[in-house]
N, C-alpha and C positions, 0 to 999 in steps of 0.2 A: 459451503464452498461449491456444492453442486449447481446452485443457481448461477454463480459466477462462471463456472465452466460452460454451462449451457449458453450464457450470454456471449462468451468468447466464441463458441462454435457458430452462433448465428452471425456474428460480425465477420468471421472468416468466410462464411458462405456468401454473404453479401459482397465482400471484397472480391471474391472469385467471379461473381456475376458482372461486376463493374469493370474489371481489369482484364486485358487480353491475357491468354494463357502464355506462360513462358516456361522454358525448360528449367527444371529444378534439380539440384544435386541432393544426394543422400546427405543428411546433416550428421556430421560426426563432431567430436569434441574439437577437432582442428578447424573445421569449416565454421563452426559457430564463433570461435575465437577470431578467425581471420576476417569474417564477413561483417565489418563494422560500418558498411555503407548500405545496408539493407533498407528497403522501404518500410515505413512504419506499419503498413498493412500486413507485413510479414512478421512483425514482432511477436504476436501471440503464438504462431506456429513455431518460430525459432525458440521462444521461451520454453514451450512444452518439450521440444526436442532436447534442449539443454537440461531440462528437469530429469530426463532419462539418464543423461551423463551423471548428474548429481546422485541419482539413486544408486548407480553402480559404485560411485566413489564412497557413498555412505556405507555400503555393504563391505567395502574393503577397509574402511577406516575405523570401524568399531564393531564390537560383538553384536550378535543378532538381537540381544535384549536391550541395546542402547536406546534411551528414550528420545529419539528424534522428534522434532515438532511435527505433529500429525496432519497439519493442514497445508494445502498447496498454495503458498503465497504467490507463486509464479503465475497462477491463473489470473492475477489482477491485470495482466497486460491486455486482456480483452477490453474491459471498460476503459482503461487508460488510453488505449489506442483510439477508441471512439471519441474521447474528449479531445485528443489531438486533432482528429479529423474534423470535428465541429469547429475547432478554433482555427483551422487552416495553418497549423504549425507542425513541425516535426520534433522528435525527441532531441535531435542534434541542435535545432534552433534554441531550445530551452537550456540545454547544457552549455553550448557555446564554448567548449574547451575547458570549462571550469570543473569544479569538484562537485560530486553528487553525494548526498547523505541519505542513508536509509535508517529511519528511526523505528525501533521496535523490530529488529531484523530477524528474530527467531533464529533459524540456523543459517541465515544469510543467503538463501537461494536466489532471491531477487537481486541482491547486491552482487553476487558472483556472476550472474548473467550480465548485468550492466558492465561489470569489469571486463568480461569476455568481449563485449562490443567495443572495447577500447577506451573506456572512461576511467577517470580517477574516482574511486569510490571509498567512502568511509561508512561505518555502521555504528550505531549507538543502541545499546540495550542495557539492561540492569540485571546482574546475576541473580539476586534474590527473587526476582519475579520472572526471569526467563525460564522457559519450559525445562531446560536441562542445565541451568546455571551458566549458559554461554559456552559449555564444552563443545556443543555441536558446531557452532560457527568456527571455533578455533581448530577443531579436527579437520573440517573441510578446507580451511585456509592452508593447512599443512599438506593435505592430500592433493590439492590443486596447484600447489606452488604459487599461491596468490600473494599479491601485494596489498590486499585489502587492509585498511586501517580500522582496527577494532577498539572501541572505547566503551567503558562502563559509565553510565550517567543515570542518576536517579531523577526521573522527570517529575517526581512528586516533591522534590526539594527545589530550592531557589537555584536552579542549575545554570551552568554556562556550557555552550557547545564547544567541541574541541577546536574548531576554527572560527574565525570572525565572519567568514563569507562562504556561502554555498550558492551555486547557480540554481540547483534543483534539489529539493528534499522530497522523499517519499515518506508519508506519514499515514500509513494505511492500517486501519483497524486498531488504532491506539487511543483515540480521543475518549472513548467511553471507559477506558481503563484508568484514566487520570483523575485524581482527586481535585486538581486545579487546572482544568483545561484552558481557562482564560489566560493564566500566566504562561502556560506552555505555548499557546498560539501567539501571544504577544512577543515572547522571546524569539520564536522562530521568525517572525516578521522582521526582526532587526538583523537577522543573519542570512536569510534565504531570499533569493529573488523570486523564484517560483516554487510552488509546492503542490504535489498531488495529495489529496486528503480523501480517505474513505472512513465512514463510520455508520453505525446503525442509527436510523431515525424512526420516528413514529408518527402516524397520522391520528391515532386515537389513544386515549388513556386505557389502562387495562380493562375497564368496564365495557369497552367497545362502543360506548355511546357518546362519551365526551370527546369531541373532535378538537385536535390540537394543531392541525397542519398550518393554519395561518396565524397562530399565536406564538410569539417568540419565547418559548419556554424550554426547559429541560426536565425530564422526569428522573428523580433519584430512586434507584433500585434498592430493594431489600437485598441483603447479602446473598440469599439463595434464590432470588426471584428469576434471574435469567441464567439458564444453563448451569445452575447450582454453582456459580462462580462469584465469589465475594469480591473479586477485583473489577467487576462491572459496576460502574457508578452512574454516569449521566447518559441518558438517551434523549437527544434533542428532537424537537419538531423540525421540519424543514425551515420554517421561519426562524426558529431559535438558532439553528446552525448558521443560517445566513447572517443573523444579527451578531452573533459572537465573532464571526469572521470579519464583519465590517468594523466592529468595535476594537478588534485587536490588530488592525492595520492591513487587512487583506481585501483586495478586490476580486470578486468571483468572475473568472473568465468563462468557464463552462461548468455545467452542473447536470448530472443525470442520476436517476435512481433505478434500482432493479430489485427483484425479489417480489414481495407482496406490496404492490403499489396501489392497492385498493383499500384495505382496512388494516394496515399494519399496527402493531402495538409494541410496547417497550420490552416485552419479556418472552412471549411464547415463540416456539420454533416456527409455527405456521404464520406468525405475524411479523416475521423478520423482513425488514426493508433496509437496503443499503444505499447511501448516497455516496457518489464519487464526484469530486470536483477538482478542477484546476484553478488555482488561485495565484495572484501576483501581489507581492508586497508593495505597499506604498512607502515603506521606510528603507528599502534596499534596492535602489535603482540599478 
């Protein structure tokens, strides 16, 4: 997560150089909720400010030893904002007044932020594999007085989504946890117009000699090989990720990578490379 936070900071610094300075308000819970017309370049900073609101709510909503999800999913707005900039689109363009879905929501941080921006948002996760069996997202919903739609769906089953149509889906850090990523991506393409996807990718096999970047493959991890986490399965090469997206009904609008972009591998901490992409469905116009 540190690499994503660093990337976010660099994007914000660049935006500050390119845009004239304007007066800013101190961001409170009220201003984040009311300011749903902000420029996309401001999203990472607004998201981080809202993360502080959520931390306060978490302290109020549960005992100190409650197992909140430990990683800052809201940091993803740095890379996502860069994808939007490259595409020449805004978040509002993609959503267009429709419903947003966050799949694999953890405690719902990203989804609650999107809701505070004025969007209709639903989340999907699965209790048996969620970090705290989805108690966290439900506690926060009550604490925030939220209207967030919360749904439990097993993505390793032949699943159906709660609604037939979503304008935008966030599918971040989930693909390598799925036993059948092909089915999941194909099912999403039938229900979602746009999707933000992030996943770990690899340039080399674990031996650091066999180059995989241009070969459309996925590496199947041993149960303890990556972060000692048996729910990690498939690590795609870049070509493999692009191929499965194309085969499952998606066109890649924008694609970027961060982390170890030189000699990444499927498993080691120092070999961690992440791909972020904005894709558009060919089946859901």
